[in-house]
C-alpha positions in Angstrom: -34.6 26.6 196.5 -31.3 28.2 195.3 -31.6 31.4 193.2 -31.2 30.5 189.5 -28.4 32.1 187.6 -29.3 35.0 185.4 -28.8 34.2 181.6 -26.3 36.5 179.9 -29.0 37.4 177.4 -31.2 39.1 180.0 -30.4 42.4 181.7 -30.3 42.5 185.5 -33.4 44.8 185.5 -35.4 42.4 183.3 -34.3 39.5 185.5 -35.4 41.2 188.7 -38.8 42.0 187.1 -39.4 38.4 186.3 -41.4 36.3 188.7 -39.5 33.7 190.7 -41.4 30.8 189.2 -40.6 32.1 185.7 -36.9 32.5 186.6 -36.7 28.8 187.6 -38.4 27.8 184.3 -36.1 30.1 182.2 -33.0 28.7 183.9 -34.2 25.1 183.3 -34.9 25.9 179.6 -31.5 27.6 179.2 -29.7 24.6 180.7 -31.7 22.2 178.4 -30.9 24.3 175.4 -27.2 24.3 176.2 -27.2 20.6 176.7 -28.9 20.0 173.3 -26.4 22.4 171.6 -23.5 20.6 173.2 -24.8 17.2 172.0 -25.3 18.7 168.5 -21.8 19.9 168.4 -20.2 16.6 169.5 -17.5 15.1 167.4 -14.6 12.7 167.9 -12.4 15.6 169.2 -14.7 16.7 172.1 -16.5 13.4 173.0 -16.0 9.6 172.9 -17.7 9.4 169.5 -15.6 7.6 166.9 -14.2 9.6 163.9 -16.6 7.7 161.5 -19.5 9.5 163.2 -18.2 13.0 162.5 -20.6 15.2 160.5 -19.4 16.5 157.1 -18.6 20.0 158.5 -16.8 18.8 161.7 -13.8 20.9 162.5 -10.4 19.5 161.4 -8.3 17.8 164.0 -6.1 20.3 165.8 -2.4 20.2 164.7 0.0 18.8 167.3 2.6 21.2 168.8 5.9 20.0 167.4 8.6 19.1 169.9 12.2 18.3 169.4 14.0 18.5 166.0 11.9 19.3 162.9 11.2 16.3 160.8 10.6 15.9 157.1 8.8 13.1 155.3 10.8 9.9 154.6 14.3 9.3 155.7 16.0 12.2 157.5 19.1 13.9 156.1 22.2 11.8 156.8 20.2 8.7 157.5 22.1 5.6 156.1 20.5 3.6 153.3 18.6 0.6 154.3 19.2 -2.3 151.9 17.9 -5.8 152.1 20.7 -8.2 153.2 21.6 -10.8 150.5 21.1 -14.4 151.4 24.2 -16.7 151.4 24.7 -18.5 148.1 24.0 -21.8 149.9 20.4 -20.6 150.6 19.7 -19.5 147.1 17.7 -21.9 144.9 19.2 -21.0 141.5 22.3 -19.1 140.6 22.5 -17.6 137.0 26.0 -16.3 136.1 25.9 -13.5 133.6 28.9 -12.3 131.6 29.2 -9.3 129.2 29.3 -10.3 125.5 30.0 -6.9 123.9 32.1 -3.9 124.9 29.8 -0.9 125.6 32.6 1.5 124.5 33.9 0.1 121.2 31.2 -2.4 120.5 33.8 -5.3 120.1 32.7 -8.8 121.0 34.1 -10.1 124.2 35.3 -13.7 124.4 33.9 -15.9 127.1 37.4 -16.9 128.2 38.1 -13.4 129.6 38.8 -13.7 133.4 36.3 -12.0 135.7 37.6 -9.1 137.7 36.8 -9.1 141.4 33.5 -10.3 142.8 30.3 -10.1 140.7 27.5 -7.7 141.5 24.7 -9.7 143.0 21.0 -9.3 142.5 18.6 -11.6 144.3 15.0 -11.9 143.0 12.3 -13.2 145.3 9.4 -14.9 143.5 6.4 -16.9 144.7 6.2 -20.5 143.4 3.2 -21.7 141.6 0.9 -23.1 144.2 -0.4 -26.6 143.9 -1.8 -28.3 146.9 -0.2 -31.5 148.2 -2.9 -34.2 148.1 -2.3 -37.3 150.1 -4.8 -40.2 149.9 -5.0 -42.6 152.8 -6.5 -46.0 151.9 -8.1 -47.8 154.9 -8.1 -51.4 154.0 -10.5 -54.0 155.5 -9.4 -57.5 156.3 -11.1 -60.5 157.8 -9.7 -61.8 161.1 -8.8 -65.5 160.5 -9.5 -66.2 164.2 -13.0 -64.8 164.8 -13.9 -64.0 161.2 -14.6 -60.3 162.2 -14.0 -57.5 159.6 -11.3 -55.1 160.7 -10.6 -51.8 159.0 -7.4 -49.9 159.5 -7.6 -46.9 162.0 -6.6 -43.4 161.2 -3.1 -42.6 162.5 -2.7 -39.8 165.1 -0.8 -37.6 162.7 -3.5 -37.8 159.9 -6.2 -35.0 159.9 -9.7 -36.3 160.4 -11.1 -34.3 157.4 -10.1 -33.2 154.0 -7.7 -30.4 154.9 -4.4 -30.4 156.8 -3.3 -28.2 159.7 -1.6 -25.7 157.5 -4.7 -25.2 155.4 -6.9 -24.8 158.5 -4.3 -22.4 160.0 -4.3 -20.3 156.8 -8.1 -20.1 156.9 -8.1 -18.9 160.5 -5.3 -16.5 159.8 -6.9 -14.8 156.8 -10.3 -14.4 158.5 -9.3 -13.8 162.1 -6.1 -11.7 161.6 -6.6 -10.1 158.2 -10.4 -9.8 158.4 -11.2 -11.3 155.0 -14.9 -12.3 154.9 -15.8 -15.9 154.5 -17.2 -15.5 151.0 -14.1 -13.6 149.8 -12.0 -16.2 151.5 -13.5 -19.1 149.5 -12.7 -17.3 146.3 -9.1 -16.4 147.4 -8.4 -20.0 148.5 -9.6 -21.4 145.2 -7.8 -18.8 143.1 -4.4 -18.6 144.8 -3.9 -21.9 146.6 -6.3 -24.1 144.4 -8.0 -25.4 147.5 -11.5 -26.8 146.7 -13.2 -25.4 149.8 -16.8 -24.4 150.3 -18.4 -21.7 152.4 -19.6 -24.3 154.9 -16.2 -25.9 155.1 -14.6 -22.5 155.9 -16.9 -22.0 158.8 -16.4 -25.5 160.1 -12.7 -25.3 159.9 -12.7 -22.0 161.8 -14.4 -24.0 164.6 -11.6 -26.5 164.5 -9.1 -23.7 164.9 -11.3 -22.3 167.7 -11.1 -25.6 169.6 -7.3 -25.7 169.1 -6.9 -22.2 170.6 -9.1 -22.7 173.7 -6.1 -23.7 175.9 -4.2 -20.7 174.7 -7.1 -18.4 175.5 -7.3 -19.9 179.1 -3.6 -19.4 179.5 -3.9 -15.7 178.5 -6.8 -15.3 181.0 -4.7 -16.7 183.8 -1.9 -14.2 182.9 -4.4 -11.3 183.1 -5.7 -12.5 186.5 -2.2 -12.5 187.9 -1.1 -9.2 186.3 -0.2 -6.2 188.4 -1.8 -3.8 186.0 -4.1 -4.0 182.9 -5.8 -1.7 180.5 -9.4 -2.5 179.9 -12.0 -1.3 177.4 -15.1 -2.6 175.6 -17.0 -2.0 172.3 -20.1 -3.2 170.6 -20.1 -6.5 168.8 -22.7 -8.2 166.4 -23.9 -11.7 166.8 -26.8 -12.3 164.5 -29.8 -10.5 166.1 -28.0 -10.1 169.4 -25.7 -7.2 170.3 -23.1 -8.3 172.8 -20.0 -6.4 173.9 -16.5 -7.2 173.1 -14.2 -6.7 176.1 -10.4 -6.5 176.1 -7.8 -6.5 178.8 -4.2 -5.7 178.0 -1.3 -6.6 180.4 2.5 -6.7 179.8 2.3 -10.4 179.2 -1.0 -11.0 177.3 -4.1 -9.5 175.7 -7.5 -11.1 176.3 -10.7 -10.6 174.4 -14.2 -11.8 175.7 -17.5 -11.5 173.9 -20.1 -11.0 176.7 -23.8 -10.3 176.7 -23.6 -7.3 178.9 -21.5 -4.2 179.9 -21.6 -4.4 183.6 -19.5 -5.3 186.7 -20.2 -9.0 186.3 -18.7 -9.0 182.8 -15.7 -7.0 184.1 -15.1 -9.6 186.7 -15.1 -12.4 184.1 -12.7 -10.5 182.0 -10.2 -9.8 184.8 -10.7 -13.1 186.8 -11.9 -13.6 190.3 -8.4 -13.5 191.8 -7.3 -10.3 190.1 -6.0 -7.7 192.6 -4.1 -5.4 190.3 -4.7 -1.9 189.0 -6.9 -1.1 186.0 -6.5 1.8 183.6 -9.9 2.6 181.9 -12.3 5.3 181.0 -15.0 6.5 183.5 -17.7 4.0 182.5 -19.8 2.9 185.5 -18.8 -0.8 185.3 -15.3 0.1 186.6 -16.7 1.8 189.7 -16.7 -1.7 191.3 -12.9 -1.1 191.7 -11.6 1.1 194.4 -10.2 4.5 193.2 -6.8 3.5 194.5 -6.8 0.5 192.1 -7.7 2.6 189.1 -6.1 5.0 186.6 -8.5 7.2 184.6 -7.8 7.9 181.0 -6.7 11.5 180.6 -7.4 11.5 176.9 -11.1 10.9 177.6 -11.1 13.7 180.2 -9.5 16.1 177.6 -12.2 15.2 175.0 -15.0 15.7 177.5 -13.7 19.0 178.8 -13.2 20.2 175.2 -16.8 19.5 174.6 -17.8 21.7 177.6 -15.4 24.4 176.6 -16.8 24.6 173.1 -20.4 24.7 174.3 -21.7 28.2 175.0 -22.8 28.8 178.6 -21.7 30.4 181.9 -19.4 27.4 182.6 -17.3 28.0 179.5 -14.5 29.9 181.2 -14.0 27.3 183.9 -14.2 24.5 181.4 -11.5 26.2 179.2 -9.3 26.6 182.3 -9.7 22.9 183.2 -9.1 21.9 179.6 -5.8 23.8 179.5 -4.6 22.1 182.7 -5.6 18.7 181.5 -3.8 19.2 178.2 -0.7 20.3 180.1 -0.8 17.0 182.0 -0.4 15.1 178.8 2.3 17.5 177.5 4.4 17.0 180.7 4.0 13.3 180.6 5.1 13.2 177.0 8.2 15.2 177.9 8.9 12.7 180.7 8.6 9.7 178.3 11.0 11.4 175.9 13.5 11.9 178.6 13.3 15.7 178.8 12.0 15.6 182.4 13.2 13.3 185.2 10.8 11.6 187.5 11.1 14.1 190.4 10.6 17.1 188.2 7.6 15.5 186.5 6.0 14.7 189.8 6.5 18.3 191.1 4.9 19.8 188.0 2.0 17.4 188.0 1.3 18.0 191.7 1.2 21.7 191.0 -1.3 21.1 188.2 -3.4 18.9 190.5 -3.6 21.6 193.1 -4.8 24.1 190.5 -7.3 21.7 189.0 -8.7 20.8 192.4 -9.8 24.4 193.0 -11.6 24.5 189.7 -13.2 21.1 190.1 -14.5 22.1 193.6 -15.9 25.3 192.2 -17.5 23.6 189.2 -18.9 20.8 191.4 -21.2 23.4 193.0 -22.9 24.2 189.7 -25.9 22.4 188.3 -24.9 22.7 184.7 -23.1 20.5 182.2 -19.7 21.2 183.8 -21.0 20.4 187.3 -21.7 16.8 186.3 -18.1 16.1 185.2 -16.6 18.0 188.1 -18.6 16.0 190.6 -17.4 12.8 188.9 -13.8 14.0 188.9 -14.0 15.0 192.5 -15.4 11.5 193.5 -12.6 9.7 191.5 -9.9 12.2 192.2 -7.4 9.6 193.6 -7.8 7.6 190.4 -6.7 10.6 188.3 -3.2 10.7 189.7 -2.1 7.0 190.2 0.4 7.3 187.4 2.3 10.1 189.2 3.5 7.9 192.0 3.3 4.4 190.5 6.0 3.3 188.1 4.8 1.7 184.8 1.4 3.3 184.7 0.4 5.4 181.7 -2.2 8.2 182.1 -4.1 7.1 179.0 -5.9 4.0 178.0 -4.2 3.9 174.6 -3.1 0.3 174.9 -6.6 -1.1 175.2 -7.9 1.2 172.5 -5.2 0.1 170.1 -6.0 -3.5 170.8 -9.6 -2.9 170.0 -9.0 -1.4 166.6 -8.5 -4.6 164.6 -11.7 -6.0 166.2 -13.6 -2.9 165.2 -12.4 -3.3 161.6 -13.3 -6.9 161.7 -16.8 -6.0 162.9 -17.3 -3.4 160.2 -15.9 -5.5 157.4 -17.4 -8.9 158.2 -20.5 -7.7 160.1 -19.7 -9.6 163.3 -20.7 -13.3 163.8 -23.8 -15.3 163.4 -23.6 -17.6 166.5 -22.1 -18.0 169.9 -19.6 -20.5 168.5 -18.5 -17.9 166.0 -18.0 -15.4 168.9 -15.8 -17.9 170.7 -13.6 -18.1 167.5 -13.4 -14.3 167.5 -12.3 -13.9 171.1 -9.8 -16.7 170.9 -8.3 -15.7 167.6 -8.0 -12.0 168.6 -6.4 -13.1 171.9 -3.8 -15.3 170.3 -3.1 -12.8 167.5 -2.6 -9.9 169.8 -0.5 -11.9 172.4 1.7 -13.3 169.7 2.3 -9.8 168.4 3.2 -8.6 171.9 6.1 -11.2 171.9 7.1 -10.8 168.3 6.0 -14.4 167.7 4.9 -15.5 164.2 1.2 -16.3 164.3 0.9 -18.8 161.5 3.4 -21.4 162.8 1.7 -21.2 166.2 -1.7 -21.9 164.6 -0.3 -24.9 162.7 1.2 -26.3 165.9 -2.0 -25.8 167.9 -4.2 -27.5 165.3 -1.7 -30.4 164.9 -1.7 -30.9 168.7 -5.5 -30.9 168.8 -5.9 -33.6 166.2 -3.1 -35.7 167.7 -4.6 -35.5 171.2 -1.4 -33.9 172.5 -0.9 -31.0 174.9 -1.5 -27.6 173.3 1.6 -25.5 172.7 2.2 -22.7 175.2 1.1 -19.3 174.2 3.3 -17.3 176.5 7.1 -17.7 176.6 8.1 -19.9 179.5 10.6 -17.4 180.8 7.9 -14.7 181.1 5.1 -16.7 182.6 4.2 -15.3 186.1 
C-alpha cells in the first residue's frame, strides 16, 4: 500500500510517531473532510450548479478583464442617432394636416390662406386598434335527396376550421404559451381581456395539441438536419411531467435546433437525439452519456473545465497549487480564443499559443493523475479525454465551449420554472416541438407567428406542412 501523504497540520515528527494504520485512517479522513468542504463551498462560479442555487453569501462574480477600447453605457461618443424610418404616405392610414393659427412672436392670428413653406415636419404615431374577434358562422343545411329520399347535410369545406377557433387564434395561443411562457391560466385571462376570445382553460390545452400536431413534420425535418450535420452542440436539463421527471435534451447545429423530452439521461437517449446516421462531431460537457462517442468526435466544453478547476483551486488541500496552475492555463485558453475571434490573433499564431499551453497542461495533468485526492479524479478524466480537449485547435468552425446549447436551453428552463413543466406525455410533445420550431425560426430570422398560422392551416386542409428550413440551406 502506498505511503499516505502527511497532512500539513501535523509535524514530521508527530507523523513518524503515528502507527501506519492510523496514518491511513488520518489520510482518509482528511480527504473526506476536504471533499465535504469543497462541496459546501460550491457555487455557480466553481461548479455546474445554476446561479439560482447560490447561497446568500456566495462570492460575487469576478469582473471580466476589459479588452479593446473602453466602453460606456449607452451609445458611444460620435455614434449617429438611430431614428425610426417614416412610412411612405401611401402606407399611412390617416393623415392629419396641422397649420399654425397664431404667431408665437407677436400673437397675431394667422390666416389659413398663407402658403406653407417647404415640406412639413412629419410625426407618425403607431397605435393598436381596438380588438374585436371576427366571427364567421357556417350554416350546414340539410336537404332531402329527391332520388333516394336520403337526408344530406352540407360538408365542411377544407378551408374551414373544425372547431370554434381559426388558425390565427390557435397560433397565438401556441406562441404565447410556447414562446413567451405565459401559463395556461394567465393565458385564458389575457385572451379574454385583450382579444375578447371566449376561450376556456380546457380549450387552451386542446388547441395546443392542435398546434403540436401541426408542428410534428417540422420537428421531424429539424431532426433530419441534426442527423446530417457535421457538428452539433448538445446538452440536457431536468424537465417536469406530472409525477415523472424526464430530461429535456437539445442539439444545436448551424441549420436547426432540436429538443427532445426523454425518460432518461443515457447513451440511448443521446442516440435518439442525434439520429442513428449521425457521424459528426459533438461539443458537450463531460457527462458520461457522451462517452459513447470517440474522443476524436468530441469537443469538451472549456467553460465547464474552468469552473471545475476553480472549485479545486478554492478548496484547501495539498492539491491547491497544482489546481491553481491548471486553472490559470485553462483560463488562458479562453482568453487566447477570444482574441482570435476578435481578429487580434490569426489562426497560425492561435494554434502555436494553444499548443504551448497544451504541453504545459499535460505535465500538470499527468502529475495530478497520480494523486488520489479531488484533483486526481479530474486529471484522470482529462487525461483519458485529452484528444477531445483540443479538437477546436485544428478543426475550423468548432468553438471551445458549449455556449450554443446552454443558450438554447435557457428559454426552456424559464418555461419549466414559470409553468411547472407539463402534465402529460402529449404536453411534453408540444414542448419539444414548439421549442424546436421557435429556436430554428430564430436561427434563420424567420417570423414565428406566420409560420405557426401556415402550419395549422395546412393541417386542417390536409395539405403538406410548410418547410421549416430554407430550401437553399437544406443539406
